[in-house]
N, C-alpha and C positions, 0 to 999 in steps of 0.2 A: 241709339236706345230708344229701343217699343216701349210706350205706352204700359204693357204688357210686364217688361221689364220693369219698371219704373212700380206699378203696382206690387208685381210680386218681390217689395223688398221690404216689406212688415214678415214675409214667409221666414227670413229671417229671425228676426227672433220667436218665430215659433215655428224651431223646429228644419223649414225647409231648405235651408244653406244655401238658397242665393246671394248675389253680391253685386251690388251695385257702387259706382265713385266720377267721378269727373272731378277736371280742374278744369279752372273757370275760367272764360272764351275772351278772345278779342273782338271788340264790338267794330264790328264792318258794316253798320248799319247806314253810313251816312253816303256810301258808294252803291246801294246797294238797287234791282233795278226798278225800283216806284221814284226813285232821283228826279229830278231835271235835269237836261246839259248844261244847266248855268251851275248846279253844283259837281255834277262829273270835271267839268272844268276848274271852278274852285279847289277841289280835292285833290285835283291834280297837279296844279300849280305849276308857275314856271312857262311862261307865251311863248318862249323861245327857246329852240335847241340845238345843239350839231346835229345834223342830220346825214349819215351816210345811203343817199340815194341809187338803186341799183333800178335799171330798166329795161328789158327783157319784152321781148317779141317771144309771143307764146303759139304754141300749136297743139291744137286737142280735140281725139275724133277727125281730122282734115279740118275743123273752127278754127279760125285763125283771131290771134289778140291780142291783146298786151298788158302789162302789170309790170306797177311801178312799184317798186318798194320802197320805203325809207325805214330807216335804222338809227333810233335817237337813245339815249344809253337807260332810259328806261319807256321807249314805248316802239312798238312794228307797226308798221301801216304800211297797207297793200293796196291798192288800186288795180283792178282790173277793170279795162274795157276791150269791148268788141266778140264778147264769147258770152256763153247762159249764165259766169257768173261772171256776169258786170257789179261792181259796188264796191264799198270803199271796207275793211277790217280792220278795225283797233288794236291792236292787241296792247293795252295797259298795265304794265308790270308793275309800275307801284300802284296800282286801285286793286290790281288781279283780276281784272273788266277783261269782257271781250264785245265791242261798241260797234258792230255795220251800221252802217249808213248810207241808208238810200236817198241820194243827191239828187230824184227825182221828185218825190213826196219829200224830202226834207226834213226825213222822222230818221230815228234811230232806233236797237234793241241794245241792250246793254244786261252781256249773260256774265258768268261766275267763267272765270279763268278755267275754273277746275273741274267745267262740265265735260268737255270732251277728254278731257286724261280719265277721268275717273269713266265713262263710258267706254275709251279705248280698253281702261285696263279691264273690266268687264267683258269687253266684248272681246278681249285675247281670249278668255277663257274661256266664252260661247266658243268662240270659233275649234279652239282648243278640241271642248268636248266634243262639234259636228264633224271634225276630222277622223276622230275616234267609230262615232258613229256609220260614217262612212263606209270606213274601210271593214266596218265588222258585217257592213251588209255588199260588200261585195261589189261597188258601183264608184268604188274613188277615181280609178283608170278611165272615168268622165270627166272627170273636174277636175284640174290641174292643178287648184287650190287643195284638195284633200290630199293631194299625191305626195308635195310641196310643205309646208308652211311658210316658206320665203314668201307666196303670194298671199299669204296673210296677215304675216306682219311688214311686207311692203303697204299694202292699201291702209293699215295700219295707223304705221311710223309708229312703232310696237311693239315691244321684246315685250314680254311676261316675264319672271320669275319663273322655272318650271317647262318654260314650253319649248316644245320641240327644236328640234338642231334641223337650219336653215340647210337644203342641200345645192350650193352654190360655189359658182367658181370666178375667181376674179382673175381679171386678163389687164396689163396695159394696155395702151391706145398708143397711135405711134407721136399724139401730139403731148403726151403726160399724164394723162389719164389716165380710168379706169373704167371699164366694163364689167359688170357683173351676166353670168351668165346661167341659167336656170331651166334644166327640161330643154335644150337643145335651140334659148329663145336669150337673143339680148335682152334682161330685167330691166336693168338701171346702166346708166352712162354714165358721164361728170369729163368734160375737160375744163385745165384749169386756164384761167386767162393770167396775165402781166399783173394785176392789182392784187400790189400787199396786202394785208391789213392789221389793224393794230388791236393788241387785245379786248379793249373796247368794240373796238368792231365787229368783232371775230362773235364776241357774245352774244352781239346784237345778230347776228347772221345763220348761228347758232339757233337763235330763239328762232327766228323765222323758215328753218327747215324742221324743227322737228315740226313745228306747227301746222308752218301749212308746205310738205313738198309732198307726202306720199311717196320717199322714199324708206327703205329699208334702213334701217337702223347701222347698221356696216356699212353703207352707201355714205351715209351722212357723217358717220366717224371718220370715214378717209375722205370726204372734201373736206373737216375741220381742219384734220392732222395737217393738210398741206398748206393750210393758211391764208389762200387766197380767192376773190370772189370768180366763182364758177366758169366761165364764159359760155358752157352748153352743163343743160342738163334733159336726160333722157328716163322716163321712165315708162313703167308698164304697169299698168295695171289688171290684175284680172277677180272675175266676178262671177260667179259660176259661168258659162258656157264663152261670154262676152269680155271681151281684151280692149284696152284703152290706151293708146299711145300718145304722149306728151309731152313733148318737147319746149324747152327756152332756151333761149340764142339772146347775147348778152349784143346790145344796145350801144350803152353808156352809161358809165360810175361818176359820181361828181360829190362834192363832198358840200353844204350848206347848211343856212341856215333855215329851221320850219318850225310852226305852229303843227300841233300839236291838230289833226282836221277835223275834231269835232268842233260846232260854234256856237255859241247858245241861242241860234232861233231854230236848231234841230226838236225837233219835239217826240215824245217817247210810242212805241208803237203800241208799248203795253194794250192802253186801252183795245188795241183792237189786232192783237197778237192772236195770231192762229193756234189753241192750243182745242189737245185732245180734252174731252169731257171725262169726267165732272169741273178739273176744272177751268174750263171757260164760262160754265154758268157762275162760279164757284166764285171767278176770282175778283168782279166788283163788290163781294162782302168784302175781300182781305183785304182789295184795296181801302176800302171805307179803313176795315179796322187800322191797317195801317196807321193811317193820319187821324186816326181817335173820331174818326166823324162816321161811328157807324150809330146805326139808331140810338144804339144802346151806349154807354159811358163804361169804359172797362171795371168788371169791378172789381173792387178795394179790395185790401188786405181786411181792415175791418169788417170789410162786408163778408167776408170768407166764415173771421171769425166768430160772427154772432149769428150766423148760420151753420155753424157746425156747435156754438152752444144752442142753440136752439135746438135742434137735432140733439145733443148728450139729452139734453133736461125732457126731451121725449120719449128719450128710451130707445129713438129711431138709428140703433145703431148700424144699418145698411148703408143705410144715406149717408152717418157721418161718414161711410171709409169710401163711398164713392165721392164723396162730396171734398173730403182730405184729398183722394188721389188729385182731383181735377186742381185743388189749389197748392199743391207741390208742384204741378205740371206747368202753372203760372207764374209763381211765386217762389220756390221752390221751399215753402213753410209746411206744414202744419207736422205730425206723426211720419209722411212720407216723408216728406225734409229731413227729418229727423234721421230717419233710418238710413236719408240714400248718404246721410253726412255731409248735408248742407250746409257752408257758411250762416245762410241765409235766415235757417230754424234754428231759435234760440229759445225758444219756448217747450221744454222737452222735455219738462220735469211728469208729469203728468204721462207717459207713452204704458208704462206695462200695463196704468188701468185701463186703459182705452186697449188693450192687447188682448186681456182680460176678457175684456166686451166681447171682442171681435170672438174670441173662444167658443162664448159663448151662444155664438148666434148663428142658426143656421142658414143663413142666405150668404151672409160674410164667410164664412170656416167654407159652403161650398163653392164662391169665386175665388178664395185666395185656395184653393187645394186646383184650380183650375189653371191657375201660375205653373205649379208646382208640377202640373204633368207635363202641360207648356214647355218648361225646362227640360224635363226632361224626356224631349219628345215625340209623344203623346198627343199632338197637335188634334186629332182625328175626337179624344176621348174627350177631349181638352170645351173642344168645340161642343162636342154636343150635350157636356154639362152645361157650360156658357150660357146655350140657348137655352138650357130647360128653369136657370134661377129669373125669378116673376120680379117684373119692372116696378110691380106696383108702389106705390107712391115716393115715386125716387122724382127729385123736380131737378135732374138731370139725365134722363134715361138715356142718355146719347153718349154717356160714357159705355156703358153696356155694347152696344155698337161700334164703340171705337174701338174695344179688346176684344171683341167679334173678328173686326177690319184688320186686327192685326193679327192677332194666331193664321186669320184668311192669308194677308201677306206670307206668312214665313213657311203656309206651306202651302203657299203656289197659286193659290187662287184668289189675282190677282183681280179679276171679274168683279167677285165676294168684296175684297177690301174696296176696289174705288167704287163701287154702292152705297158701304156703309161707314164710312171713318167722313163720307163729309158730311153726315147727318150730327160728326162732333164740330164742325167747326160752323155749322148751320147753330149748334147750340148755342156756342161759346165761340165767337171766333178772334178771341184775346189769346190762344193757350196756343202758343208757338207750339210744343209738339205737339196738335192736331196735323197743324204743315207739313211738321216731319213726318208724321207716318203717310199722310198722304204722298209726300215726295219720297216715302221710302218704298208702297203701292207701284207707283210713277216707273221706278230705277228698276223695279222686280218685271215690272214691267216695256223694257228697254226703249222708256222716254225721255234722255239727258236734259230737254228742257224744261219738263217738266216738273223733272225731278228738282234741281238746283233752283227752277222758281220757286220749287214750294220750300224748299233751306233755307231760299235766303231771306223770304218774308215770313219768314219762322219768325227770326233776328231782328226783324223789321218789327215789331210788332210794341208798341208801349208796353216800358219793363221789360221786352222780350230778352233784354242783357242779363234778369233773372229766371230767365226760364234751364231748368237743366237740358233740354235738351241743344241747349246752343254749344253745349260743351261738344256733342256727339259728332255734331254739324265742322267746328273749326278741329275735333281730332282725324276727321276724314280730311280735310283739306290739309292738313299737317300728315297725316300718312301721305299723300298724294305728292306733296312738295318736297317731301325727308328722301322719299325711293325714285322720283321719277324730276329731278330737279333743271333736267333741259328744258321742261317744257316753262321753267317761268324766268 
């Protein structure tokens, strides 16, 4: 939920008719991107696990390589050598993290396991829309993926609800496998080996193929239905006019015991991570806030209540309204917390008195009305009216920037959103809702790494579990895991 959605809760009591509610979130901060290797290893637990080790020779764009896949009950590790994609990627299904190791620099990156599933989900709708646009323009015949959705679905290994039907001809191969002919060419092929899989091993192979193979879902399903380790896999991927063929050939299969490949002497790459602006500039501030070592300590609950009481005593209604919204975003308390039915908000006896003051104050009423406009889809009018509201006397004018940025995100003006929402983080870097809104703007910009880094850091903040925004992040994760369990 955006902050404009939270601020609009007061409109329920004023006749606009909006609603907000959320469930308590599970705390996953102990394994977020800010933690070190030792913390991740401790959280994963259990140093040695049974492993199915599958060794493949690979060929992609005529470049030879090799990948060794370790499949354990709760992780899949893929080590690639001799190719442009050399490195180790660890999918930790216990922690729901994807950890990439740079063995040369001895550094690691730590991303949410939900990140790429979320990207595939969004990108599948984006590509469907693009195919429709190209068809209407009459240029689809020039691009294979514009004519047949198979190519997009294969490159993403993803089939979204209501996606277009792929046109494909499955054909058995002489060696007991299948090939999939699309537009007159072999789009994918697999051959089974004699190596049968246990139920646990098959689950791990499925996780590997879904997350790392770039095969169409119907191909992955057919491989898994056979219950054998593939001896060969071939996949053709199309992007624009470029086609890439990747071939895997089985070298060996072994059942061993092995440790999770991440060791305590690896250093996080987060401080040097190559990120889009404004996150690159903001990241040091955000990381300091996560550890509680920013220049100022988090504003306490008592501090908020004292400032609100002072505003009320001075009849500074608009200041009270803006500050109360910030209080709700950080701790789920105050008038907005009460209207949102947050369990933390217990001092709710004086709500009606406060709402009467809101109704009698021109600036406050004008701001509340902009959320009604936004809710009804008239974002242009909401922005114009919101920009015209004076910020005079506010101790936290960055809240106005936040609300403007949120509306810009909804309207598709991500450039505007990314220029304004950071002002809120600079003003108070301890509010997880600000991070979530920045992540939402990055999501609309199709930048998944930045999106999920913002989401993860939002709940890693001190008292992050009190922030209402954590619920919406967890709900997004629950949606992805419920609807696309194959990736988890």
